[in-house]
ZAKEPA-548566 format. One record per residue (C-alpha): x, y, z. Coordinates in steps of 0.02 Angstrom, whole numbers, padded with zeros to 5 digits, always signed. Each point is the difference from the previous one (the first is absolute). Layout:
XYZ
...
***
This chain:
+00130+03275+00076
+00126+00092-00095
+00050-00064-00167
+00167-00059+00056
-00092-00099+00124
-00115-00068-00115
+00170-00061-00130
+00094-00062+00150
-00141-00113+00069
-00041-00048-00186
+00189-00049-00019
+00004-00080+00160
-00147-00113-00051
+00060-00038-00156
+00193-00058+00068
-00122-00116+00146
-00105-00078-00148
+00164-00033-00099
+00085-00068+00165
-00167-00139+00008
+00020-00026-00167
+00171-00048-00014
-00015-00096+00165
-00166-00105-00052
+00090-00054-00153
+00174-00028+00090
-00105-00114+00121
-00112-00081-00154
+00178-00050-00102
+00072-00076+00190
-00149-00103+00030
-00010-00053-00179
+00164-00053-00010
-00019-00079+00187
-00121-00109-00080
+00103-00052-00141
+00138-00033+00103
-00098-00121+00120
-00149-00090-00088
+00112-00142-00081
+00055-00028+00163
-00174+00018+00081
-00060-00111-00145
+00132-00128+00047
-00034-00001+00187
-00202-00038-00076
+00046-00140-00102
+00104-00088+00122
-00131+00004+00136
-00104-00072-00133
+00113-00140-00041
+00037-00031+00194
-00180-00035+00049
-00021-00091-00182
+00152-00112+00051
-00102-00050+00167
-00152-00069-00106
+00073-00053-00169
+00181-00086+00001
+00108+00114-00118
+00085-00150-00091
-00191-00062-00051
-00013+00132-00138
+00139+00081-00131
-00102+00152-00040
+00032+00181+00039
-00159-00020+00117
-00020+00203+00037
-00015+00028-00164
-00129-00136-00039
-00164+00057+00075
-00167+00051-00034
-00098+00141+00077
-00173-00034+00075
-00147+00111+00008
-00123-00002+00141
-00018-00190+00039
-00124-00041+00145
+00066-00173+00012
+00161+00059+00045
-00068+00137+00110
+00099+00149-00113
-00103+00151-00020
+00126+00103-00098
+00095-00144-00084
+00144-00107+00020
+00136-00089-00070
+00030-00188-00068
+00190-00049-00030
+00025-00158-00122
+00145-00121+00048
+00057-00097-00153
+00140-00152-00025
+00058-00021-00176
-00158+00110-00063
-00134-00121+00083
-00109+00058+00144
+00074-00031+00182
-00104+00116+00112
-00109+00145+00034
+00032+00127+00125
-00145+00088+00045
-00055+00148+00130
-00147+00004+00096
-00104+00065+00135
-00084-00056+00156
-00115+00128+00020
-00067-00067+00187
+00182+00017+00101
-00045+00056+00182
+00112+00168-00020
-00024+00022-00188
+00011-00098-00174
+00121-00119-00002
+00126+00010-00149
+00080-00183-00074
+00093-00061-00115
-00034-00177-00071
+00086-00113-00108
-00094-00132-00112
+00077-00132-00084
-00049-00040-00199
-00059-00159+00063
-00140+00101+00125
+00093-00024+00170
+00067+00139+00124
+00174+00017-00004
-00004+00128+00158
-00084+00132+00077
+00056+00162+00091
-00081+00145+00098
+00082+00169-00094
-00098+00120+00120
-00120-00021+00133
-00053+00093+00161
-00035-00155+00100
+00026+00011+00188
+00172-00016+00062
+00041-00166+00071
-00190-00057-00012
-00042-00010-00195
+00168+00050-00086
+00051-00178+00005
-00061+00001-00174
+00169+00086-00032
+00125-00141+00012
+00110+00112+00061
-00106+00041+00159
-00047-00188+00003
+00075-00080+00161
-00002-00175-00087
+00153+00028-00086
-00002-00201-00053
-00175+00019-00112
-00070+00169-00022
-00174+00005+00006
-00016+00065-00169
+00093-00132-00079
-00146-00122+00014
-00056+00056-00158
+00158-00053-00096
-00027-00153-00121
-00202+00012+00010
-00106+00016-00159
-00203+00022-00003
+00018-00208-00035
+00072-00046+00172
-00110+00148+00108
-00172+00064-00118
-00022+00183-00008
-00145-00003+00146
+00128-00085+00104
+00120+00133+00011
-00061+00060+00179
+00089-00004+00157
-00071-00137+00108
-00101+00098+00116
-00106+00018-00158
-00005-00169-00063
+00146+00004-00117
+00162-00093-00001
+00137+00124+00062
+00080+00032+00184
-00030+00182+00083
+00069+00042+00165
-00112+00026+00131
-00040+00179+00033
+00055+00082-00158
-00135-00113-00117
-00036+00156-00109
+00167+00023-00078
+00027-00170-00030
-00195-00006-00083
+00052+00147-00103
+00148-00060-00087
-00054-00186-00010
-00152+00044-00094
+00086+00126-00111
+00126-00123-00072
-00142-00133-00019
-00066+00147-00114
+00133+00056-00078
+00067-00187-00039
-00172-00032-00076
+00008+00126-00119
+00173-00002-00046
-00011-00178-00042
-00179+00049-00093
+00100+00147-00098
+00158-00100-00021
+00015-00016-00197
-00053+00199-00034
+00123+00046+00128
+00147-00085-00067
-00056+00034-00178
-00007+00197+00012
+00119+00102-00074
+00139+00061+00145
-00041+00167+00086
-00188-00006-00084
-00143+00036+00125
-00151-00133+00011
***
């Protein structure tokens, strides 16, 4: 190859590298700008979805604090089925404890682990329970989600509302088939069993840790 050809090839390589560098810089800048523009909207949407779910298990007029800002992070809590930790949100009225909204996981769902949000009042009663993610069989075990439950007047999952460990001791937080207190649907016992037992464990853990959960600084990790 002549010197001219080698020089021309070198210039072409440098020009190509320069173009690629400019393209990379522009693409990175555009991605950064897009993230900055969209992240507030995404965060707001996520917060709105959390509040929609919490509203289903804890009346908003029961508290007056910014619940999503008043939270405690959890480490690995076996009683809650949280292998990677979770979050507890704290509801207060005039500065006084009202309720705790706790994340929990039932590891033994039929399809995959069942994720739960459980609201426990300051006096140790369940205000409500909701399934936040599951893989139960459509039309069979998915009645654990009230949106999928055919009984619109009294969805299965509302049977926990208002109960405490004084009403139902922890060892009785089982479905009737297992000698416990709670209803289930024939042919879909596994889903009901998983949610019932996980709810009982979460209630017991929350009641036992109620004071330190309310007293911990906001944003801290337990």
